N, C-alpha and C positions, 0 to 999 in steps of 0.2 A: 198518267198514261204510259210512262216509260216502261213500267213493269209488264205491260202487255206485249212488249217485243218478244218475250219468251214464247208465247203461244203463237204469235204471228209467224215467227221464224220456223216454229215447229210445223205449222200447217203448210207453209211454202216448201219446207224440206220434204214433207210427205208427198206433196204434189210433184216434186222433182225426183222422187224415188230415193232420197237420201236417208229418210227415216221411215219406220214402220208405225202406222197408227195403231194404238192400243189404249184400252181404258185405263190401264195402270199408268202409262206414261202421261196421258192427259191429266189424270188425277194428281200426279206428282207436280206437274207444271202449274196447275191451278193452285195447288198448295203453296208453291213458291210465290206465285203472284199475290195470293191472299196475304201471306206473311209480309211481303214487301209493301203492299198497299196499306196494311195496318200500321206500318211504322211511319207513314207520312203524317205530318202534323202541320198546323198553320192555317191561315185563312185561305179560302178557295173562292175565287171570283170567276164564274164561267163566262167566257167570251167565245162566241161562235167562230169568229175568224181565227182566233188563236187555236181553238180546238181542231179546226180543219187543217191548218198549217201543220200542227203537231201530228195529226193522223197521217197526212201525206208523207211527212218527213220520216215517221216511224216505218211506214210501209216501204219507202225507198231504201231506208237503212237495212231493213231485214232482207229485202231482195238483193241488195249489194253483198251482204254477208253470205247468203246462201249461194249466190252466183260465184262468190269467191271460193267457197268450198268445192263447187263443181269444177272450177278451173284448176284448183290446187290438188284435188284428190281424184278427179275422174274426167269424163268428157274427152278422153284421148290426149289431153294436154299434160296434166300432172306437173304443173310448174313448181319450181322451188320458190321460197318466199321472196328472194331477191328479184327473180324474174317477174314474179307477180307484181311486186312494187314498181318495177320498171314499166310494166304493162299499163297500170292504172295511173301512174304519175302524170303523163301528158294530158289525159282527160281531166284530171283534177286541176291541172294548171290552166287548161282552157276555161273551165268554169270560173276559176279565181280571176283570170284576166278580164272576163266579161263583167264580173262584179266590180272589179277595180275600175274599169272604164265607166261603169254606170254611176259610181260614187266618187269619181276622181276629184281630188282637192289639190290645188297648186302647192299647198304646204307639205304634201307627202314627201317629195324629195328631200326637203330640208329636215323633216322629222327623221327620215331614214338615215341621213348623215349623222344625226345625233344619237340615235338609238341602235345603230347597227351592232355594237358590241353585245347587246342583249338579244337582238333578233337572230344573229348568226347561231349562237348556242341553242336558241329555241328551235330553229330550223333543223339542227342536227338531232336534237331530242325527238322532234316530230318524225324524222326519217327512221330513227331507231324504233320508235313506237309503231310505225307502220310495218316494219319488219317483224316485230313481236306479234302484232295482230295477225299477220299472214301465217306466222309459225304456229300460233295457237289454233287457228282455223284448220291448218293442214294436219297438225298432230292430233287434234281432238275432233272438233266439228263446229259448225256454225252455232248450234245450240250451246255447246260447251263454251264458246267464246262469249256469248251473251250472259251465261250463268257466271262466268269469270268476272264480267262487269258488275253483276249484282253483288258478288262477294267483295269486289273492290270498293263499291260504294259503302258497304257495311264496315269495311276496314277503315275507310276514311273517317266515317262518323265516330267510330270507337277510338281511333287515334286522336281525334279532336277532343273527345271527352277526357282522355287520359292526359294528354299533353297540354291542351289549351283550356281545359276545364269547362268545355261546353256541356250544357245540361242534356242528359239523355234520360228519359223517363223509364220507369220499370216496364211499362207497357211496350215501349219501343224495344227494350232489351229482349222481352219475350218474343216479339215479332221477329227480331233478328235471329234469335235461336231457332224459331220455327222455319225461317227461310233457309238457314244453313243446314238444318236437318233435311229439308227437301232436296237441296243441292247434293248432299251426301248420299241420299237414297238414289237419286238419279245417277250419280257416279257409280254406285254399287251395281245398278242394273246394267250400265254400259260395260262394266268390267266383267260381270258374271251374268249375262242375259238369260242363261238357262238354269241359274241357281247352282247349288252345290253339286259337283260332279258325282254321279252314282258310282257304286262299287263296280258294276259291270263295265261302265265306261273306263274306269281306272284299270281294270284287268285287261280290257281289250287294248288299251294304249300300251300297257306293259308287254303284252304278247307281241304287238307289232314291233316294239323296240327290240325285243329279243330276236325276232325273225330277221330284222335288218342287220343285227350284229353277228348272226350266225355265219354268213359267208366270210367275214373277216377272220373268224377263228379257224375255219377250214383252210 
């Protein structure tokens, strides 16, 4: 189900005015989803409650990412990544405190006293990761951030195959290649949405540049 985040975030972005709906873009995203889904292997046991929890979680995550793009790139705010992290951190802390209170165990303080040398670096890494997430959303887009996550998952699997000797089937390798091809094509469309520039456009740009430089020569 995780692969569906791409299309969910795209539809929410279109509703928010951050993306333009087109058949080509939908086709590329469905291509990426199909490639990612084909790479999944193992037993599947359908549980309705788990499916509903996962669906709600994915919808909330996609809405969070898209709203992050609105706050970072538009909406009159255009926050920097550090300010954005400072904005959402209190809300995250509130939810975590509620969960901590609901699952409180008297042994937690003692465990914290033992494991704090590991928890503190973990917290620092989490802070850096949140800054990187905000930076990627600001510099690229919410869709770009989710596609980055897809590439990260593929990199993790391939790293495990090379270093740890995990078995990756030929079918999965083909699926990974298919997914990366879709991500590359999406990136190409974002970099050059109008395709190769025409000769007339190039000449017009050159003429404009010469007109701007003319007063300097005079």
